[in-house]
Phi, psi and omega in degrees: 000152184260131183288141175227171177303318182297319180291322177297323180297334180290343181260010179285127180267196184291342180278353183087010180209198181249144180278164179299322180296320178296313182294329177296323178299326181273002176086024180262123180286156178242139002287157181292146176241161182303135177088010183297321183290321179296321179292334183283328180298139181077003177285142180275129175229156179284156179297327179297315180293320181293324178296321178293323178301314179289322181299322180295324178294319180293321181296318180289339182273349181298130177075020181277196185296344182276353180230184180292142181292133181288142176276181184298322180295318178300317180297318181296320179296320182294319178296319181297326182279339184296139182288138176292139182270149181242148171252130181231156180231128179248137169270129185246171179297147176076021179074024178261165183219156179221136178245130181222176181225137180200164173252003177213091187293320182304311180296317182296320180294322176299320179296318177299315182292334179275352178080022183239008183268314184207145182297328181295318180281348173281321178289322184233093186302145180295140175256316180195160174270121181281319180199156175210108186238143178288142178277342183082009180215156172253006179279116187291330180293317179293317180295324180296326176295321176294321179300316180296319180300315179296318181299314181295321179298317178293323178298319179294329182279319187247348182108141182292343180274354185252349189233142173223153179159158179058229180287352184245042184269349181296139182288338181288121178297324180299318179297315180297315179301320179297317179295319179296321178294317182297327182264004175078024182251342190302318183295334178297318181288322180292325177298317180298319178295314184289334178297338180270357183253153176271141179242140174283116182231029180282335179291170181283164175302318181296321179294323178294321177295316180295322180297318178300315178299318179296315180297318179296317179298319177301317180297314180292316183291336179275001180092017179058054180294145183301322185287357176255359180300315183300321181296320180293314181295321179297320180294324178286318182292332178302332180297332182293344181279352181267151182291345180277348180294138179233157180299332179297341181277348189308321179304336181292344179281347185286152177301326182294340180273308191254357180290171183302325179261020184267199183281316187301313179299333176293314181296321181289332175299317179290321183296316185263355176069024177218155182291126180233128179067023184213162177259010179294158185279336185203162175304325178299317179294326177297317177300311182301319179293316182298326182291344179268001180286161175106153180265154179302140178068016176245148178304142184256154179266013184301322182297315181300314181294317183290322178289328175293321177297318179296326183288329183252332179049067177297156179296142180219163175277165178305318180290325177292327177299319179295316180296321180297320178298323177293322178300321184298345179293339177303326185293338181262358181273159179279078182239141175275111185266155178269119182251010191295334180263355187304313185296315181290318180297325179297334179268317181293322181235077189300339179293347177261358188302312185296328178287315184291331182267357179276142178282336182282152178302000000 
């Protein structure tokens, strides 16, 4: 049968939309991307799959606001009746893999083989099921975390370009790389790739540091294009091949340090007295924005930014100078600061070493 707007509406549950499980039955990958509904219309699905699509909507609507609120015993019975979820791994054509979650593997595997379960398995047809293990829970949120863990483990083993699943099910490598960067995993895969490559390390340690700065500046000044990310990370990772590299420098390899919205472009803005990697109007505006970074109850990077400002003293207007003095009061407050980048910055930008290693504000 061919999907229409009217048929999709029959699957709307109590939340006013469709669940991830429902969309998976129709072959829609998660997370959703723009235009997913338009692409779904006119798609052919079996009557069995559509019946399951509607059944799930009715199941999720049981006991909602339109009926009596379930008591604790009702909730316990519903949980007991809920099907245990499974995590499965498929070997696909071309050395690719797919990780999925389902409460009915037989049905789901048929969908994959029919090319209607996921775009990744449509591009790379299934060869065999490698494993299917029960999660021990019917909680989709808990099972989804397990699905992501298996996906990341397979990516480390086979490469991020060969595996899809969980939050990383989109076929676009650019989309997956962005998700990996956002979740703090991207550098792990790049390290594994670079470990297999030979690096030229005949130059001095100082030359390698300068080379990293030059590559990073080129990246920022070009607008931080995606195709230059690998070059910046490789230039930074090359430093690990020198005997001067220490484990304390490792945080500098993270996306949070050298990306366009990371720590390094802020420091270089102060060093060169011009805005780098940002759309801010002035170095002062970059400082003001940087001081607001960080999550509540987490160590802050304010000390690093303020000491870097003191070390370079970029030009400011009279009114900005007054504001900057007020910013400096952060250094005297009882705040837990984040020192994870101090050691590497002290080496990369030696003019800041005495400030960062000093106990005084």
